[in-house]
C-alpha positions as CSV (number, residue, x, y, z in Angstrom):
1,M,18.4,-5.4,13.3
2,D,18.5,-7.5,10.1
3,D,15.8,-7.3,7.5
4,D,14.0,-10.3,8.8
5,A,13.7,-8.5,12.2
6,L,12.6,-5.3,10.6
7,L,10.0,-7.2,8.6
8,A,8.6,-8.8,11.8
9,L,8.6,-5.3,13.3
10,A,6.6,-3.9,10.5
11,V,4.2,-6.8,10.7
12,R,3.6,-6.3,14.3
13,L,3.1,-2.6,14.2
14,A,0.7,-2.8,11.2
15,D,-1.4,-5.4,13.0
16,Q,-1.5,-3.3,16.1
17,A,-2.5,-0.1,14.1
18,A,-5.2,-2.1,12.3
19,A,-6.6,-3.0,15.8
20,A,-6.6,0.6,16.8
21,I,-8.3,1.7,13.7
22,T,-11.0,-0.9,14.2
23,A,-11.6,0.4,17.8
24,V,-11.9,3.9,16.5
25,R,-14.3,2.9,13.8
26,A,-16.6,1.1,16.5
27,A,-16.5,4.1,18.9
28,G,-17.3,6.6,16.1
29,F,-15.2,9.5,14.9
30,V,-15.2,13.0,13.5
31,I,-14.0,13.7,9.9
32,E,-11.7,16.6,9.6
33,R,-10.0,18.2,6.5
34,K,-6.3,18.8,5.9
35,S,-4.8,21.7,4.0
36,D,-5.5,20.0,0.6
37,R,-9.1,19.3,1.7
38,S,-8.5,15.5,1.9
39,P,-10.0,13.8,4.9
40,V,-8.4,12.8,8.1
41,T,-9.6,11.3,11.3
42,E,-8.6,10.3,14.9
43,A,-7.9,6.8,13.4
44,D,-5.2,8.2,11.1
45,R,-3.4,10.0,13.9
46,I,-3.7,7.3,16.5
47,A,-2.4,4.6,13.9
48,E,0.5,6.8,12.8
49,A,1.6,7.6,16.3
50,L,1.5,3.9,17.3
51,I,3.6,2.9,14.1
52,V,6.0,5.8,14.1
53,E,6.8,5.5,17.9
54,G,7.2,1.8,17.6
55,L,9.6,2.0,14.6
56,R,11.8,4.7,16.3
57,A,12.0,2.9,19.5
58,A,13.0,-0.4,18.0
59,A,15.1,0.9,15.1
60,P,16.2,4.4,16.0
61,S,18.9,4.6,13.3
62,I,16.3,4.3,10.4
63,P,14.4,7.6,9.7
64,V,10.7,7.5,9.3
65,I,8.6,9.3,6.7
66,A,4.9,9.2,7.7
67,E,2.0,10.9,6.0
68,E,0.6,12.9,8.8
69,E,4.1,14.1,9.9
70,I,4.6,15.4,6.3
71,E,1.4,17.2,6.5
72,A,2.5,18.7,10.0
73,G,5.9,19.6,8.7
74,T,7.7,17.6,11.3
75,A,9.1,14.7,9.1
76,P,12.8,14.6,8.2
77,R,13.7,16.6,5.1
78,D,16.1,14.2,3.7
79,P,16.0,10.6,5.2
80,G,19.0,9.4,3.4
81,D,19.1,6.0,1.4
82,R,17.4,3.8,4.0
83,F,14.1,4.8,5.6
84,W,10.6,3.8,6.4
85,L,7.5,5.0,4.6
86,V,4.3,4.9,6.6
87,D,0.7,5.4,5.6
88,P,-1.3,4.8,8.7
89,L,-4.6,4.7,7.0
90,D,-4.6,4.4,3.2
91,G,-8.1,5.1,1.9
92,T,-9.3,7.4,4.5
93,R,-12.2,8.4,2.2
94,E,-13.3,4.8,2.2
95,F,-13.0,4.6,6.0
96,A,-14.9,7.8,6.5
97,A,-17.7,6.6,4.2
98,G,-18.2,3.4,6.0
99,R,-16.6,1.3,3.3
100,D,-14.1,-1.6,4.0
101,N,-11.3,-0.8,1.4
102,F,-8.6,0.7,3.5
103,T,-5.2,-0.4,4.6
104,V,-2.3,0.2,7.0
105,N,1.0,0.5,5.0
106,V,4.5,0.1,6.6
107,G,7.3,-0.2,4.1
108,L,11.1,0.0,4.1
109,V,13.1,1.7,1.2
110,D,16.7,1.1,0.6
111,R,18.5,3.0,-2.1
112,G,15.4,3.9,-4.0
113,R,13.6,0.6,-3.8
114,P,11.1,-0.9,-1.5
115,V,12.7,-4.0,0.0
116,L,10.1,-5.1,2.6
117,G,6.6,-4.2,3.7
118,A,3.5,-5.1,5.8
119,V,0.0,-4.1,4.7
120,A,-3.0,-4.8,7.1
121,L,-6.7,-4.6,6.1
122,P,-8.5,-3.7,9.3
123,A,-12.1,-4.3,8.0
124,T,-11.4,-7.8,6.9
125,G,-8.7,-8.9,9.2
126,E,-6.2,-9.8,6.5
127,L,-2.5,-9.1,7.0
128,F,0.1,-9.2,4.1
129,W,3.8,-9.0,4.2
130,G,6.8,-9.7,2.1
131,R,10.5,-9.1,1.7
132,I,12.3,-9.1,-1.8
133,G,13.9,-12.5,-2.3
134,A,12.3,-14.1,0.7
135,G,8.7,-14.4,-0.5
136,A,5.3,-12.9,0.5
137,F,2.7,-14.2,2.9
138,K,-0.9,-13.6,4.0
139,R,-2.6,-14.2,7.3
140,D,-6.4,-14.4,7.7
141,G,-9.0,-16.4,9.4
142,A,-7.8,-19.5,7.6
143,G,-4.2,-19.1,8.8
144,T,-1.0,-18.1,7.4
145,R,0.3,-19.1,3.9
146,P,2.7,-18.0,1.1
147,I,1.2,-16.1,-1.8
148,A,2.2,-15.6,-5.4
149,V,0.9,-13.8,-8.5
150,R,-0.6,-15.9,-11.3
151,R,-0.8,-16.0,-15.1
152,P,-4.0,-14.5,-16.4
153,P,-6.8,-17.1,-16.9
154,A,-8.1,-18.1,-20.2
155,A,-11.3,-16.2,-19.5
156,G,-9.3,-13.0,-19.4
157,L,-7.7,-10.3,-17.1
158,V,-9.2,-9.4,-13.7
159,V,-8.3,-5.7,-13.7
160,M,-8.2,-3.5,-10.5
161,G,-9.4,0.0,-10.9
162,S,-10.0,3.2,-9.0
163,G,-13.0,3.2,-6.6
164,H,-13.2,7.0,-7.2
165,H,-13.0,7.2,-10.9
166,P,-14.8,3.9,-12.1
167,D,-15.5,5.3,-15.6
168,D,-12.1,6.8,-16.4
169,P,-11.7,7.0,-20.1
170,R,-7.9,6.4,-19.6
171,M,-8.8,2.8,-18.4
172,T,-10.9,2.1,-21.5
173,R,-8.1,3.2,-23.8
174,F,-5.4,1.2,-21.8
175,L,-7.4,-1.9,-22.1
176,T,-8.3,-1.7,-25.7
177,G,-7.1,-4.9,-27.4
178,R,-6.8,-6.9,-24.1
179,R,-9.1,-9.8,-23.2
180,V,-10.7,-8.6,-19.9
181,Q,-12.9,-10.7,-17.7
182,R,-13.9,-7.9,-15.3
183,I,-12.8,-4.7,-13.7
184,V,-12.9,-4.4,-9.9
185,N,-13.1,-0.8,-8.7
186,I,-12.0,-0.2,-5.1
187,G,-10.0,2.2,-3.1
188,S,-6.5,2.0,-1.3
189,A,-3.5,-0.3,-1.5
190,E,-5.8,-3.4,-1.5
191,K,-5.5,-3.4,-5.3
192,F,-1.8,-4.2,-5.2
193,L,-2.6,-7.1,-2.8
194,R,-5.3,-8.7,-4.9
195,V,-2.7,-9.0,-7.7
196,A,0.0,-10.1,-5.3
197,E,-2.2,-13.1,-4.0
198,G,-3.3,-14.2,-7.5
199,G,-6.8,-12.9,-7.4
200,A,-6.4,-10.2,-10.1
201,D,-3.8,-9.7,-13.0
202,L,-3.4,-6.0,-13.7
203,Y,-3.7,-2.6,-12.0
204,P,-3.0,0.5,-14.1
205,R,-2.8,3.7,-12.0
206,F,-3.4,6.9,-13.8
207,G,-4.0,9.4,-10.9
208,Q,-1.6,10.7,-8.3
209,T,-0.3,8.6,-5.5
210,M,2.3,9.3,-2.9
211,E,5.4,7.2,-2.0
212,W,3.9,6.1,1.4
213,D,0.8,4.8,-0.6
214,T,3.0,2.4,-2.7
215,A,6.2,1.4,-0.8
216,A,4.7,-1.4,1.4
217,P,2.3,-2.9,-1.1
218,Q,5.0,-2.7,-3.8
219,A,7.3,-4.7,-1.6
220,V,4.7,-7.4,-1.0
221,L,3.8,-7.5,-4.7
222,E,7.5,-7.9,-5.9
223,A,8.1,-10.5,-3.1
224,A,5.1,-12.4,-4.6
225,G,6.7,-12.3,-8.1
226,G,4.8,-9.3,-9.5
227,T,6.1,-6.2,-11.1
228,L,5.5,-2.4,-11.0
229,R,6.7,-0.3,-13.8
230,L,6.2,3.4,-14.8
231,M,3.6,3.9,-17.3
232,Q,5.8,6.3,-19.2
233,G,9.0,4.5,-20.3
234,G,8.4,1.3,-18.4
235,G,11.2,1.9,-15.8
236,P,11.1,1.3,-12.0
237,L,9.2,3.7,-9.8
238,P,11.8,5.8,-8.0
239,Y,11.6,6.7,-4.3
240,R,12.9,9.7,-2.3
241,K,11.6,12.2,-4.9
242,P,11.0,15.9,-4.1
243,G,7.5,16.2,-3.0
244,W,7.1,12.4,-2.6
245,T,4.7,12.3,-5.5
246,N,4.6,9.3,-7.8
247,Q,4.2,9.1,-11.6
248,P,1.5,6.9,-13.1
249,F,2.4,3.2,-13.1
250,I,1.3,-0.3,-14.0
251,V,1.1,-3.3,-11.5
252,E,1.2,-6.8,-13.1
253,G,1.2,-10.4,-12.2
254,L,2.9,-12.9,-14.5
255,P,2.6,-12.2,-18.2
256,A,0.1,-14.3,-20.3
């Protein structure tokens, strides 16, 4: 399969997983706890199984790294240079609490860089996808259209922040000297998407994330013309790291 076909596969599976999550939400669910005390639900497991089985059936030569398989110890130890990263329900805490800021992330990494990805927002019905060099797109109730990052408006930056740490003093220090219109605090990879579609300008991430949290939305962001750089040193965010843990980073649209 070429990359266009792989992107179409990611889009289809993210969309199907979003529908499955919506069905679980409507039916009701039990919140369980993983070994690190983070929440997990039936929706996480159903969505991951749907995506992982679909990827392996359609593209068996590409290894899959998925969040719940990592937790279970069944994921490949070393996937090589080209592999899928899947977060079937990014923002489980939001989902469990009845909020709407959660996503389905399906991204493909090639030689340490996300090259394509699809991200669905089950609660809003939005679906985003992109491939580096081929643009980024959004589908919602108004149809399908290309998206792109923007230059900050004269009124100031719209900054995306954490829904769990809205009063983080690191954010205050980071924004010192910048003209800021407002800060929007939400959970999940949705923050990337609001920058990618030109609805926000900046997203500094101070806390821990995992590679499956960022691969798909980073691909959409960069396909839309945005950038992600490490907070320390300003270099690119590497993938296939031991433990899969990301360093703090900065997501930006176009410079002022």
